[in-house]
N, C-alpha and C positions, 0 to 999 in steps of 0.2 A: 531497765531501759534508760533510766536517767544516766546511768553510768556509761552506757553505750553511746548515747548522744553527746555526752561530754568528751569522750575519746574521739568521736567523729569531729566534733568542733575543734578540739585541740589539734587533731591531725590536719585539718583544713588550714588552721592558722599556721601551723608549722610548715606546711607546704608553701603557703603564701610568703612567709618570712624567708624560707629557703630560696624561693624564686626571686624575691627582692634582693636578697644577698648575692645570688649569682648574677643577677642583672647588674647590680651596682658594681660588683667586682669586674665584670667584663666591660662595663661602661668606663670605669676608671682606667682599666688596662688599655682599652681602645683610645681613650682621650690622651693618655700618656704617649702612646705610639704615634698618634696623629700630631701631637705637639712636637715630638721628636722629629718626625718627617718634615714638619713645617720649618723648624729651625735649621735642619740640615739643608733643605732646599733653598731657604732664604740665604744661608751662608754661601752656598755654591753659586747662586744667582748674583749675589753682591760681589763675590770674588771675580766672576766672569765679567760683570759690568765694569768693575774698577780696572781689571786688566785691559779690557777693550778701550776704556777711557784713557788709560795710561799709554797704550799703543798709539791712539789717535793724537794725543798731545805730543808724544815723542816724534811721530811722523811730521806733525805741523812744525815743531821746533827744528827738525832736520831740514825741512823745506825752507824755512826762514833763514837758517844758517847757510844753506847753499846759495840762496838769493843774495844774502849779504856778502858772501865770499865772491860771487860773480860781480856784484856792484863795486866792491873794493878793488878787485882786479882791474875792472874797467877804469876806475878812478886812478889807480896806480899807473896804468898804461897811458892815460891822458896826461898825468903829471910827468911821466918820462918823456912823452912827446913834446910837451911844453918846455921842459928843461933842456932838451936837445935842439930846440929850434933857435937858431942864432938870431933871426930877425926879431923874435919876441924878446930875447934877452937884450938886444940893442934898443928896442923900443922902450923897454923898462928903464934903461939907463939914460937914453937920449930921446927926449920927446919931440922929435922933429917930424914934419909932415911926411918926409920920405920914409922914415922908419915906420911910421904909422901905416902908410900905404903898403909897405912890404909885409908888415905883420898881418894886415887885413887880407892880403892876397894869399899868404901862407895858411891862414886859419880857414879861409873860405874855400 
């Protein structure tokens, strides 16, 4: 009988150890898979975020570029109008009240 109880005890420990080994192996496998999915998801989210951020920055820079182009075109148009205005050219060279009056009338 002692021999039978020893085998029963040994068999119980073996089953417990086998269960612990299976549990640990599946736990480690599940942990590795979970970490892999986490890093894959984090990588995809960060790529999406940086792409979105880059598109927003590019759109903002494009908008600023268009505004600067419009403002420079406006300044160029004003410069051309000033250079082609004879009264302003005369006022620049001759500072007489009449030229001042004519330049003021042309600009207003």
